[in-house]
C-alpha positions as CSV (number, residue, x, y, z in Angstrom):
1,X,168.9,84.5,61.8
2,X,165.6,85.8,60.5
3,X,166.3,84.5,56.9
4,X,166.8,80.9,58.1
5,X,163.5,81.1,59.9
6,X,161.8,82.2,56.6
7,X,163.3,79.2,54.7
8,X,162.4,76.6,57.3
9,X,158.7,76.9,57.0
10,X,158.1,73.4,58.3
11,X,159.3,74.6,61.7
12,X,156.8,77.5,62.0
13,X,154.1,77.1,64.6
14,X,150.6,76.3,63.5
15,X,148.2,79.2,63.4
16,X,146.0,77.5,66.1
17,X,148.9,77.6,68.5
18,X,149.7,81.3,67.9
19,X,148.0,83.6,70.5
20,X,145.4,85.6,68.7
21,X,145.7,89.4,69.0
22,X,142.9,91.0,71.0
23,X,140.4,93.4,69.4
24,X,140.4,96.8,71.0
25,X,137.6,99.3,70.9
26,X,138.2,103.1,70.8
27,X,135.7,105.7,71.8
28,X,135.9,109.5,71.5
29,X,133.1,111.9,72.6
30,X,132.0,115.3,71.4
31,X,129.7,117.0,73.9
32,X,127.5,120.1,73.2
33,X,126.5,121.8,76.5
34,X,124.0,124.6,76.3
35,X,125.3,127.5,78.5
36,X,123.0,128.5,81.3
37,X,122.3,132.1,80.2
38,X,119.1,134.3,80.0
39,X,120.0,135.4,76.5
40,X,121.6,133.9,73.4
41,X,125.2,133.9,72.4
42,X,125.0,136.8,70.0
43,X,121.6,138.3,70.5
44,X,119.3,139.4,73.4
45,X,116.5,137.0,72.7
46,X,115.5,134.5,75.5
47,X,116.6,131.0,76.0
48,X,113.6,129.5,78.0
49,X,112.8,125.9,77.1
50,X,109.3,125.3,75.9
51,X,108.6,128.9,74.8
52,X,105.9,129.3,72.1
53,X,107.3,128.5,68.6
54,X,109.4,131.3,67.1
55,X,108.7,133.6,70.1
56,X,112.4,133.8,71.1
57,X,113.9,135.1,67.9
58,X,115.8,138.4,67.5
59,X,116.4,139.9,64.1
60,X,120.0,138.6,64.1
61,X,118.7,135.0,64.8
62,X,116.5,135.3,61.7
63,X,119.4,136.7,59.6
64,X,117.7,140.0,58.9
65,X,120.1,142.1,56.7
66,X,122.0,144.7,58.6
67,X,122.0,142.9,62.0
68,X,125.3,142.2,63.8
69,X,126.4,139.7,66.5
70,X,127.1,141.0,70.0
71,X,129.0,138.6,72.2
72,X,127.3,137.6,75.5
73,X,129.8,138.3,78.3
74,X,128.0,135.8,80.6
75,X,128.6,133.0,78.1
76,X,132.3,133.8,77.9
77,X,132.6,133.7,81.7
78,X,130.9,130.3,81.8
79,X,133.2,129.0,79.2
80,X,136.2,130.1,81.1
81,X,135.0,128.7,84.4
82,X,134.2,125.3,82.7
83,X,137.7,125.3,81.1
84,X,139.4,125.9,84.3
85,X,137.4,123.3,86.2
86,X,138.5,120.8,83.5
87,X,142.2,121.7,83.7
88,X,142.3,123.5,80.4
89,X,144.8,126.1,79.2
90,X,142.6,129.2,78.6
91,X,144.0,131.0,75.5
92,X,144.8,134.7,75.8
93,X,143.3,135.3,72.3
94,X,140.6,133.2,70.7
95,X,138.9,133.7,67.3
96,X,135.4,133.2,65.9
97,X,134.8,131.5,62.5
98,X,132.0,130.9,60.1
99,X,131.2,127.2,59.4
100,X,129.0,127.1,56.3
101,X,126.3,124.6,55.7
102,X,122.8,125.0,54.4
103,X,119.9,123.8,56.4
104,X,116.5,125.4,56.6
105,X,116.8,126.0,60.3
106,X,120.1,127.9,59.9
107,X,119.0,131.2,58.3
108,X,122.5,132.6,58.0
109,X,123.7,129.6,56.0
110,X,126.6,129.4,58.5
111,X,127.2,128.7,62.2
112,X,129.5,131.0,64.2
113,X,132.0,128.8,66.0
114,X,135.7,128.7,67.1
115,X,137.5,126.4,64.7
116,X,141.0,127.8,64.3
117,X,141.6,129.2,67.8
118,X,139.3,127.9,70.5
119,X,138.6,129.4,73.9
120,X,140.7,126.7,75.7
121,X,142.8,123.6,75.0
122,X,144.6,120.7,76.6
123,X,142.4,119.8,79.5
124,X,141.7,116.4,81.0
125,X,139.0,114.6,83.0
126,X,139.7,112.0,85.6
127,X,136.6,110.2,86.7
128,X,135.4,107.0,88.4
129,X,134.0,104.2,86.3
130,X,131.2,102.2,88.0
131,X,130.4,98.9,86.2
132,X,127.9,96.5,87.9
133,X,129.7,93.5,89.4
134,X,133.2,95.0,88.9
135,X,135.6,97.0,91.0
136,X,135.4,100.8,90.6
137,X,138.4,102.3,88.8
138,X,139.5,105.7,87.6
139,X,139.9,106.7,84.0
140,X,141.5,109.8,82.4
141,X,140.4,111.3,79.0
142,X,142.1,114.3,77.4
143,X,140.0,117.3,76.5
144,X,141.4,118.6,73.2
145,X,139.5,121.8,73.2
146,X,136.5,123.7,74.5
147,X,134.9,126.2,72.1
148,X,132.0,128.6,72.0
149,X,129.4,128.3,69.3
150,X,125.8,129.0,68.4
151,X,123.1,126.4,68.0
152,X,120.9,126.0,65.0
153,X,117.1,126.1,64.9
154,X,114.8,123.1,64.7
155,X,113.0,121.6,61.7
156,X,109.5,120.1,62.4
157,X,108.4,117.5,60.0
158,X,104.6,116.8,59.6
159,X,104.2,113.4,58.0
160,X,100.4,113.9,57.8
161,X,100.5,117.2,56.0
162,X,103.6,116.3,54.1
163,X,105.4,119.5,54.9
164,X,108.2,120.8,57.2
165,X,108.2,123.9,59.3
166,X,111.0,125.7,61.2
167,X,111.2,126.8,64.8
168,X,114.0,129.3,65.4
169,X,113.8,129.4,69.1
170,X,117.0,127.4,69.4
171,X,118.8,129.3,66.7
172,X,121.7,131.1,68.3
173,X,121.5,129.4,71.7
174,X,124.9,129.5,73.4
175,X,126.8,126.2,73.3
176,X,130.1,124.9,74.6
177,X,131.5,122.2,72.4
178,X,133.9,119.9,74.3
179,X,136.0,117.6,72.1
180,X,137.5,114.7,73.9
181,X,140.4,112.6,72.6
182,X,139.6,108.9,71.7
183,X,140.9,107.7,75.1
184,X,137.9,105.6,76.1
185,X,137.3,101.9,75.4
186,X,133.8,101.0,76.5
187,X,130.3,102.3,76.8
188,X,130.5,102.3,80.6
189,X,133.6,104.5,80.5
190,X,131.8,107.0,78.1
191,X,128.7,107.1,80.3
192,X,130.8,107.6,83.4
193,X,132.7,110.5,81.7
194,X,129.4,112.2,80.8
195,X,128.0,111.6,84.3
196,X,131.1,113.3,85.8
197,X,130.9,116.2,83.4
198,X,127.2,116.7,84.3
199,X,128.2,116.8,88.0
200,X,130.9,119.4,87.3
201,X,128.7,121.6,85.0
202,X,125.9,121.6,87.5
203,X,128.3,122.5,90.4
204,X,129.6,125.4,88.2
205,X,126.0,126.3,87.2
206,X,127.2,126.8,83.6
207,X,124.7,124.2,82.1
208,X,121.5,122.7,83.4
209,X,122.5,119.4,81.7
210,X,118.8,118.5,81.1
211,X,119.3,116.1,78.3
212,X,115.5,115.7,77.8
213,X,115.5,119.4,76.9
214,X,118.5,119.2,74.6
215,X,120.7,121.1,77.0
216,X,123.4,118.4,76.7
217,X,123.9,116.4,73.6
218,X,126.5,113.7,73.0
219,X,128.0,112.3,69.8
220,X,130.3,109.3,70.0
221,X,133.0,108.3,67.6
222,X,133.6,104.5,67.7
223,X,136.1,102.2,66.0
224,X,137.7,98.8,66.6
225,X,141.2,97.5,65.7
226,X,143.4,94.6,66.6
227,X,146.1,95.2,69.2
228,X,149.2,96.7,67.6
229,X,147.4,97.9,64.4
230,X,146.5,101.5,63.5
231,X,143.0,102.7,64.6
232,X,140.2,101.3,62.6
233,X,137.5,103.1,60.5
234,X,135.2,105.0,62.8
235,X,131.5,105.5,62.9
236,X,129.7,108.4,64.6
237,X,126.6,107.8,66.7
238,X,124.4,110.8,67.1
239,X,121.2,111.7,69.0
240,X,122.0,109.9,72.3
241,X,119.4,111.2,74.7
242,X,120.4,110.0,78.2
243,X,123.4,108.8,80.2
244,X,122.0,105.3,80.2
245,X,121.6,105.4,76.4
246,X,125.3,106.4,76.0
247,X,126.5,103.2,77.5
248,X,123.9,101.1,75.6
249,X,124.5,102.8,72.2
250,X,128.3,102.6,72.3
251,X,128.2,98.9,73.6
252,X,125.8,98.0,70.8
253,X,128.0,99.8,68.1
254,X,131.2,98.1,69.3
255,X,129.5,94.7,69.2
256,X,128.0,95.5,65.7
257,X,131.5,96.3,64.4
258,X,133.0,93.2,65.9
259,X,130.3,91.0,64.4
260,X,130.7,92.7,61.0
261,X,134.4,92.0,60.7
262,X,134.0,88.5,62.1
263,X,131.6,87.8,59.3
264,X,134.1,89.2,56.7
265,X,132.4,92.6,56.4
266,X,134.0,96.0,56.2
267,X,133.3,98.9,58.6
268,X,132.4,102.1,56.6
269,X,132.8,105.7,57.7
270,X,129.2,106.7,58.4
271,X,126.9,108.5,60.7
272,X,124.5,106.4,62.7
273,X,121.5,107.2,64.8
274,X,120.6,105.6,68.2
275,X,117.2,104.0,68.2
276,X,116.4,104.0,71.9
277,X,113.2,102.1,71.5
278,X,114.8,99.1,69.7
279,X,118.2,99.7,71.4
280,X,120.2,99.6,68.2
281,X,122.2,102.0,66.0
282,X,120.7,102.8,62.5
283,X,122.6,104.1,59.5
284,X,121.8,107.7,58.7
285,X,124.3,108.8,56.0
286,X,127.8,107.9,54.9
287,X,130.9,110.1,55.2
288,X,132.9,108.9,52.2
289,X,132.9,112.4,50.7
290,X,134.6,114.9,53.0
291,X,132.2,117.8,53.6
292,X,133.7,121.2,52.9
293,X,132.4,123.6,55.5
294,X,134.3,126.5,53.9
295,X,135.5,127.9,57.2
296,X,136.4,131.5,57.2
297,X,137.1,134.2,59.9
298,X,133.9,135.8,61.3
299,X,134.3,139.4,60.0
300,X,131.8,140.9,62.4
301,X,133.5,139.8,65.6
302,X,136.9,140.9,66.8
303,X,139.4,138.4,68.4
304,X,138.3,137.6,72.0
305,X,141.0,138.7,74.5
306,X,141.2,137.7,78.1
307,X,143.6,138.7,80.9
308,X,145.8,135.8,82.1
309,X,147.8,137.8,84.7
310,X,147.7,136.4,88.2
311,X,145.9,138.6,90.7
312,X,144.2,140.6,88.0
313,X,140.5,141.7,88.1
314,X,137.9,141.8,85.5
315,X,137.0,145.1,83.8
316,X,134.2,146.1,81.6
317,X,136.3,145.3,78.5
318,X,138.5,142.5,79.7
319,X,137.7,139.4,81.7
320,X,140.3,138.2,84.2
321,X,140.9,134.4,84.2
322,X,142.4,134.6,87.7
323,X,139.3,136.4,89.1
324,X,137.0,133.8,87.5
325,X,139.0,131.0,89.0
326,X,138.2,132.3,92.5
327,X,134.5,131.6,91.7
328,X,134.9,127.9,91.1
329,X,133.2,125.8,93.8
330,X,134.2,122.5,95.3
331,X,134.3,120.0,92.5
332,X,132.9,116.4,92.7
333,X,136.3,114.7,93.2
334,X,137.2,117.1,96.0
335,X,133.8,116.3,97.7
336,X,134.6,112.6,97.5
337,X,137.9,113.1,99.2
338,X,136.3,115.2,101.9
339,X,133.6,112.6,102.5
340,X,136.3,109.9,103.0
341,X,138.3,112.1,105.4
342,X,135.5,113.8,107.3
343,X,133.0,111.0,107.5
344,X,135.3,108.0,107.3
345,X,133.5,106.6,104.3
346,X,135.2,104.2,101.9
347,X,136.0,105.4,98.4
348,X,133.2,103.5,96.6
349,X,130.5,104.8,99.0
350,X,131.8,108.4,98.5
351,X,131.6,107.9,94.7
352,X,128.0,106.7,94.8
353,X,126.9,109.5,97.1
354,X,128.5,112.2,94.9
355,X,127.3,110.7,91.7
356,X,123.7,111.0,93.0
357,X,123.6,114.6,94.3
358,X,120.2,114.2,96.0
359,X,121.6,111.2,98.0
360,X,124.5,113.4,99.0
361,X,122.1,116.2,100.1
362,X,120.1,113.6,102.1
363,X,123.3,112.2,103.7
364,X,124.6,115.6,104.8
365,X,121.2,116.8,106.0
366,X,120.6,113.6,108.1
367,X,124.1,113.5,109.6
368,X,123.7,117.2,110.7
369,X,120.3,116.5,112.3
370,X,120.9,113.0,113.7
371,X,124.5,113.3,115.1
372,X,124.0,110.2,117.3
373,X,123.1,108.0,114.3
374,X,126.1,106.1,112.9
375,X,127.1,107.3,109.4
376,X,127.2,103.7,108.3
377,X,123.5,103.3,109.1
378,X,122.6,106.4,107.1
379,X,124.6,105.7,103.9
380,X,123.8,102.0,103.9
381,X,120.1,102.8,104.0
382,X,120.4,105.5,101.3
383,X,122.4,103.3,99.0
384,X,121.2,99.8,99.7
385,X,117.5,100.6,100.2
386,X,116.5,104.0,98.8
387,X,118.7,103.8,95.6
388,X,118.0,100.1,95.1
389,X,114.2,100.8,95.4
390,X,114.5,103.6,92.8
391,X,116.6,101.5,90.4
392,X,114.0,98.7,90.5
393,X,111.3,101.2,89.5
394,X,113.6,102.7,86.8
395,X,113.2,106.0,88.7
396,X,115.8,108.7,89.1
397,X,116.4,109.3,92.8
398,X,115.7,113.0,92.4
399,X,112.2,112.2,91.1
400,X,111.4,110.1,94.2
401,X,108.7,111.7,96.3
402,X,110.5,111.0,99.6
403,X,112.2,114.1,101.2
404,X,115.0,114.3,103.7
405,X,112.6,114.9,106.6
406,X,110.8,111.6,105.8
407,X,114.1,109.8,105.7
408,X,115.2,111.3,109.0
409,X,111.9,110.0,110.6
410,X,112.4,106.5,109.1
411,X,116.0,106.3,110.3
412,X,115.1,107.7,113.8
413,X,112.4,105.0,114.1
414,X,114.9,102.3,112.9
415,X,117.6,103.4,115.2
416,X,115.2,103.5,118.2
417,X,114.1,99.9,117.2
418,X,110.5,101.1,116.9
419,X,110.6,99.4,113.4
420,X,113.0,97.0,111.7
421,X,114.7,97.2,108.3
422,X,111.9,95.4,106.6
423,X,109.4,97.9,107.8
424,X,111.7,100.8,106.9
425,X,111.8,99.5,103.3
426,X,108.0,99.3,103.3
427,X,107.9,102.9,104.4
428,X,110.0,103.9,101.4
429,X,107.4,102.5,99.1
430,X,104.5,103.8,101.1
431,X,105.9,107.4,101.2
432,X,106.8,107.4,97.5
433,X,103.2,106.6,96.7
434,X,101.8,108.9,99.5
435,X,104.2,111.9,99.7
436,X,101.9,113.9,102.0
437,X,101.7,111.1,104.7
438,X,103.7,111.1,107.9
439,X,106.0,108.3,108.9
440,X,104.4,107.9,112.3
441,X,100.9,107.7,110.8
442,X,102.0,105.1,108.3
443,X,103.7,103.0,111.0
444,X,100.4,103.0,113.0
445,X,98.1,102.6,110.0
446,X,100.0,99.6,108.5
447,X,100.9,98.0,111.9
448,X,104.7,98.2,111.2
449,X,105.8,98.4,114.8
450,X,108.6,96.0,115.6
451,X,107.9,93.1,118.0
452,X,110.2,93.6,121.0
453,X,108.2,92.0,123.8
454,X,110.4,89.2,125.3
455,X,107.3,87.0,125.9
456,X,106.2,87.4,122.3
457,X,109.7,86.7,121.0
458,X,109.8,83.6,123.3
459,X,106.6,82.2,121.9
460,X,107.7,82.8,118.3
461,X,111.1,81.1,118.9
462,X,109.4,78.1,120.5
463,X,107.1,77.7,117.5
464,X,109.9,78.1,115.0
465,X,112.0,75.4,116.8
466,X,109.1,73.1,116.5
467,X,108.7,73.8,112.8
468,X,112.4,73.6,112.0
469,X,113.4,70.3,113.8
470,X,116.0,69.4,111.1
471,X,117.7,72.8,111.3
472,X,117.7,72.6,115.1
473,X,119.4,69.2,114.9
474,X,122.0,70.5,112.5
475,X,122.7,73.6,114.7
476,X,123.1,71.5,117.8
477,X,125.6,69.3,115.9
478,X,127.8,72.3,115.3
479,X,126.4,73.8,112.0
480,X,126.2,77.4,113.1
481,X,124.5,78.6,109.8
482,X,121.5,76.4,110.5
483,X,120.5,79.1,113.1
484,X,119.6,81.4,110.1
485,X,116.9,79.0,108.9
486,X,115.3,79.0,112.4
487,X,115.5,82.8,112.7
488,X,114.0,83.0,109.2
489,X,111.1,80.9,110.4
490,X,110.6,83.4,113.2
491,X,110.6,86.3,110.7
492,X,108.0,84.5,108.6
493,X,105.8,83.7,111.6
494,X,105.9,87.4,112.7
495,X,105.3,88.8,109.2
496,X,108.9,90.1,109.4
497,X,108.1,92.3,112.4
498,X,110.1,90.5,115.1
499,X,113.3,92.2,116.4
500,X,115.8,89.8,114.9
501,X,118.6,90.8,117.3
502,X,116.4,89.6,120.2
503,X,115.3,86.6,118.2
504,X,118.9,85.4,117.6
505,X,119.8,86.0,121.3
506,X,116.8,84.0,122.5
507,X,117.4,81.2,120.0
508,X,121.0,80.8,121.1
509,X,119.9,80.4,124.7
510,X,117.0,78.1,123.9
511,X,119.2,75.8,121.8
512,X,122.1,75.4,124.2
513,X,122.7,71.7,125.1
514,X,121.5,72.4,128.7
515,X,118.1,73.4,127.3
516,X,117.5,70.1,125.4
């Protein structure tokens, strides 16, 4: 049958009628997380951020002849805990290797890492993806391996003096490298994965995740291909400095590649840098020539053995994976499920609260202190008002000056109908700009008390009815929504201080046919 179709070309459908295959984007992430430890991976020098230049450098970090690496037990424990939390298979034996490359800020001429036999393999992360205007969904990405390795130092380039200097404070800092499979499709998915990873690492206290300090660094591998075709040529985007930038950088790079092929261009295997100021990726170097790192076993470190037996305990010489698993706290997804079950929250609300740990802390603190206040009132105000306010200011919620006690006072006043929602929102702004002020003082100072006097409400409603004759006529003809226009007029006349529940009740009575 197939050969007759080939011969009868005239019967073939026109290209315009053939459904075009969809372009698909593929994203894989490599994450370097600095392990929260007082000392480096193989030396006793400190790890404090912002220490004076070259003040946290041991002889081994500077590659002084005769010095040897000594593995930091705390870093191995952190690596194992992180691996278990991410569902990895911890290997009974892992190995250290030398990865050779020659930079001025790498005195040894090689980096100690785990290339051949990593600490752990075969994990996965399942995480919620929140995209504005779209329904929340869950995505899973495989974690190919988690390995321990040391960081390099930092080169400082002085354009004025035309010279470069080296700071070795970072040389030897302990890192976990997490290599994820290319299971993601969009920038939003990548940002959501990193957000969830940050939540997990902070719960475990294995990494501070302060991206502004370099404690978490993300590289993204991005390619596009048509549905049904093999994966396309990938580019690597480096130096992504925030969760928000991850989404922006990957989205830009996907669109750049699509535009390139649409214009007849070819995607090349290259490393690109994220220019956050101009919001675009910029070419750094090509990868056409495969770099030979000349991996070799690290001769000064023996294989790393761990105890995988159930019920075992850690000893001075051998760490127990089972014992370390007992130290893993409640993880973010478990917290979401608990919020849904214990507080009767919907899944999306639980996701938002857990994704913003300070909001979760506020929610739990307020519910404990104000047990008579409905949970819905609390989380609606935290999400719809506090979080929205911070987002408008491009401010992280944890950097907002309002504490849990202030929020309790606002919500108590709101629940007691001393103030209305409009005044509560004003108080958020006032407190953020005056963190030492008291809620009661601000209510008095700015005259934010809600108007609840029935006489005052009556007068405002009468005036609004006179001002909104057309809406009154529509309402009395059966258009119920017209009442909102009249109530809005009352709000305007009262500078948004009238008790709207009382306003609506009074308007309904005043506008009954018997009151014409």
